[in-house]
TORMARPA-998411 format. One record per residue (C-alpha): x, z, y. Coordinates in steps of 0.2 Angstrom, whole numbers, plus 5000, padded with zeros to 4 digits. Example, Ala and Ser with C-alpha at 12.3 -4.5 7.8 and 13.67 -1.06 7.14 Angstrom:
TORMARPA-998411
506250394978 506850364995 
END
This chain:
TORMARPA-998411
547855895470 546755745472 547255555472 546955455487 545555335486 545955155482 545855015496 546054835491 547254805505 548554925499 549954805495 551854845494 553054705494 554854755488 556154635493 557754685485 559054675471 558754655452 560154715440 560554745422 561254915421 562654955408 562655145408 564055245399 563855435397 565455525396 566055715396 567155665411 567855515420 569455455414 571055455425 572155305429 572755235413 571755355402 570655305388 569255425383 567955425370 566255415379 564555485372 563455325373 563155155381 561455095385 560854935393 559354955404 558454865418 558954915436 559454875453 558854965469 557554845472 556954835454 556955025453 555955055469 554654925464 554455015448 554255175457 552955095468 552055025453 552055185443 551555295458 549955185459 549355225442 548055355444 547655345425 548555255411 547455105414 547055105433 548155055448 547655085466 549054995475 549654805472 551554795470 552454635471 554354605469 555354475478 557054445471 558254335461 559054325444 560054205434 559054065425 558954085406 559654265406 558954345391 559154515399 557854465412 556554395400 556754525387 557154685397 556954675416 555354565418 554454665405 554954835412 554354785429 552654715423 552354865412 552554965428 551254865437 552354755447 551954575450 553554465446 552754295451 553954285466 555554325457 556654165458 557754105444 559454015448 560453905437 562353935436 562154115444 562254275434 560954415436 561654555446 562354695436 562854875438 564154975427 563655155429 564655305423 563655465421 564755615420 564055755410 565255885416 564755855434 562855885431 562455705428 563155635444 563555445443 564755325449 564255145450 565154975451 563954835457 564154645454 562854565466 562654395456 560954315460 560654455473 561854375485 561454195481 560054065483 558454125492 559254295494 560554225506 559054155517 557954265527 556854115531 556554075513 556154255509 554854265523 554154105517 553954175500 553054335507 551854225516 551454125500 550754285492 548854295490 548754445501 549854505515 550754665511 550454815522 552154895517 553854805515 555254905506 557054855510 558754925504 560554885506 560954785490 560554615498 561754515510 561954605526 561354465537 559854435527 559354615528 559654625547 558554465549 557154535538 557154695548 557054605565 555654495558 554554635551 554854755565 554454615577 552754665581 551954495584 550154445579 550754355563 549954435548 551654455540 552154565554 550754685551 551754765537 552654925540 554454935535 555155065523 557055055524 558255135513 559955085519 560855115502 562255075501 562555075519 563454915524 565254935529 564954845545 563454955548 561654915555 561354845572 560254945583 559254795588 558854765569 558354945566 557254965581 555455015578 555655035559 554255135553 555155235540 556955265537 557455355521 559255415519 560255545509 561555655518 562955535517 561955385523 561155475537 562855515545 563455335541 561955265550 562055385565 563855325567 563255145565 561955145579 563055235590 564355095589 565555195579 566455125563 565555175547 567255165538 567955315548 566655435541 567455595535 566255655521 566955825518 566955875537 565455785543 564255845528 564856025530 564256015548 562655915544 561255955556 559755845550 558655885565 559955815577 560255655567 558355625565 558155635584 559555505586 558555385576 556955425585 557755415603 558955265601 558055155588 556255215590 556055245571 554355325568 554755425552 556455495547 556755565530 558355645525 558555695506 559655845504 559855845485 559356015477 559056085494 557555965497 557055845510 557055855529 555655755538 555455715556 554255595566 554455525583 552855605588 553555775585 553155835568 554655905559 555056015545 555756025527 555156025509 556056135497 556956065482 556156075465 557056185453 557356095437 558056165420 559356035418 559955875428 560255735415 560455585426 560255555445 560355365444 558555325450 558055485459 558255415477 557355255472 555955355464 555755455480 555655295490 554355215479 553255365478 553255385497 552955205500 551455205489 550655355498 550955265515 550255105509 548655185503 548455275520 548755115530 547555015519 546155135524 546355085542 547355225549 548755195562 550555245557 550655375570 549155465562 550255495546 550955655553 549555755545 549955675528 551855675529 552255845521 551155815506 551855635504 553655705504 553155845492 552455725480 553955605481 555155745479 554155805464 554255635456 556155625459 556355795451 555555735435 556655575436 558355675436 557855755419 557755595410 559155465406 559155295413 558555205429 556855115428 556355205412 556655375419 555355355433 553755445430 551955385432 550855465445 549655545432 551155635424 551755695442 550055755446 549855855430 551655925432 551255985450 549656065445 550456175432 
END
């Protein structure tokens, strides 16, 4: 399988959360009042924004030395945080991510996530998120974020957003980048991964004309309720996931919100894809020998898909023409996510493109 040719205008800006992850592996999760002996504790770089930026960067390495997409990260951390200078920043930069526009704030701690990885449940994880700087300073102001995007040397052609920033900031950013004006900043196509889904939901006006919406099964049902004006909190996971019909959910986003591309990840069952122009289908799941840790699998998928889209758009193609590339892009992103779940950790578990290519060819 070949690598897309590089274009100097391929530039992804990831706007999102930056965390330090404290990951505890345990045979099982303790019950109320119970103390268990866990297997290990590791401190790693993470955050959905940071993970997705890492995935975008690593997806652009066609060789160990050559990168064919520019990737910049826009976020916030606590000033003087040794975890940032010694762990998070180097992890991003070694993955080909520009950290110039990450702001450092005094008196605010860097965001953190306490992650419990349950061995008995096939590496499934439970996460407690402390927003810290992700919900302070610049990250509370869409205007400041937009200004920072404009200050970059080159305008991005893809902007990646998730759900770990303040809700109002995220909604304003969606409306701005989906606005369709002649401003250079508006030329970016939005890849939105609403994870976690805000408890108050996402307004239909903010979501309208989003280029790519990437969700897992739970998020797809929650988001469909949200744009239909139903409470996200009333979501019945057991009942509604058993009755999941991805094709009907995707049509809802196409028809109501005019989303061009809808991707619904289905775990081991693969990925359902659909476009507003009528291309739809599914990519089968990749069989893996052992699932070790699912922490950054979804972020890996988002990053790899975004990198393929950025290269495509940089070559002068319209978004609507991506239909012919869609299945291949989804397959590659799915293959990268499958490699990710076989490794421990968040950022460090994300594979580089040259490894994914080699793995897909064997």
